C-alpha positions as CSV (number, residue, x, y, z in Angstrom):
1,X,14.0,-0.7,13.8
2,X,14.2,0.9,17.2
3,X,17.7,2.4,16.4
4,X,16.3,3.8,13.2
5,X,13.4,5.3,15.1
6,X,15.9,6.9,17.5
7,X,17.9,8.5,14.6
8,X,14.6,9.7,13.1
9,X,13.6,11.2,16.4
10,X,17.0,12.9,16.9
11,X,16.8,14.6,13.5
12,X,13.0,15.2,13.5
13,X,12.7,13.3,10.2
14,X,10.0,10.9,9.0
15,X,11.1,7.6,7.7
16,X,8.6,6.2,5.1
17,X,8.3,2.6,4.3
18,X,7.2,1.8,0.7
19,X,4.1,-0.3,0.5
20,X,5.2,-1.8,-2.8
21,X,8.1,-3.7,-1.1
22,X,6.2,-5.8,1.3
23,X,2.6,-6.8,2.1
24,X,0.5,-4.3,4.1
25,X,0.2,-6.9,6.9
26,X,4.0,-7.2,7.2
27,X,4.6,-3.4,7.3
28,X,1.7,-3.0,9.7
29,X,3.2,-5.6,12.1
30,X,6.7,-4.1,11.9
31,X,5.4,-0.6,12.7
32,X,3.1,-1.9,15.4
33,X,6.0,-3.5,17.3
34,X,8.2,-0.4,17.3
35,X,5.6,2.3,18.0
36,X,7.7,5.2,16.6
37,X,5.8,8.3,15.6
38,X,8.5,9.1,13.0
39,X,7.7,6.1,10.9
40,X,5.3,6.6,8.0
41,X,4.1,5.0,4.8
42,X,4.8,5.8,1.2
43,X,1.5,4.6,-0.1
44,X,1.4,3.0,-3.5
45,X,-2.2,2.4,-4.7
46,X,-1.0,-0.2,-7.3
47,X,0.3,-2.2,-4.4
48,X,-3.1,-2.1,-2.7
49,X,-4.7,-3.6,-5.8
50,X,-2.5,-6.7,-5.5
51,X,-2.5,-7.1,-1.7
52,X,-4.3,-9.8,0.2
53,X,-6.0,-7.2,2.5
54,X,-9.2,-5.6,1.1
55,X,-8.8,-2.0,0.1
56,X,-11.2,-0.7,2.9
57,X,-9.0,-2.4,5.5
58,X,-5.9,-0.9,4.1
59,X,-7.3,2.6,4.2
60,X,-8.8,2.2,7.7
61,X,-5.4,1.1,9.1
62,X,-3.1,3.4,7.1
63,X,-5.0,6.6,6.8
64,X,-3.1,8.3,9.6
65,X,0.3,7.0,8.6
66,X,0.4,7.8,4.9
67,X,2.6,10.8,4.2
68,X,2.9,10.4,0.5
69,X,0.9,8.8,-2.2
70,X,2.2,8.0,-5.7
71,X,-0.4,7.3,-8.3
72,X,-0.2,4.8,-11.1
73,X,-2.8,3.3,-13.4
74,X,-3.1,-0.4,-12.7
75,X,-5.7,-3.1,-12.6
76,X,-5.8,-6.4,-10.9
77,X,-4.4,-9.2,-12.9
78,X,-4.0,-12.9,-12.1
79,X,-2.6,-14.1,-8.8
80,X,-2.9,-10.7,-7.1
81,X,-0.5,-9.2,-9.6
82,X,-1.1,-5.8,-11.1
83,X,-1.4,-5.2,-14.8
84,X,-1.3,-2.0,-16.8
85,X,-4.6,-1.4,-18.6
């Protein structure tokens, strides 16, 4: 992650991590360890519906890191899975 941050710094390019690929806690921990200002988050609201963290905690921790938001219509299904309405 540190080497990737160095490349992003060299080219002045933001690297966005998709929130639909891992839990918000896992992405938060990875980004916390590296402390790279060039790392951001591609926020997927549908992933927030199915995550273990409450939505207000997600927004309070990710508000400054989210560079892009992709909307999709979803609702919470069984076992923290999302379902199309």
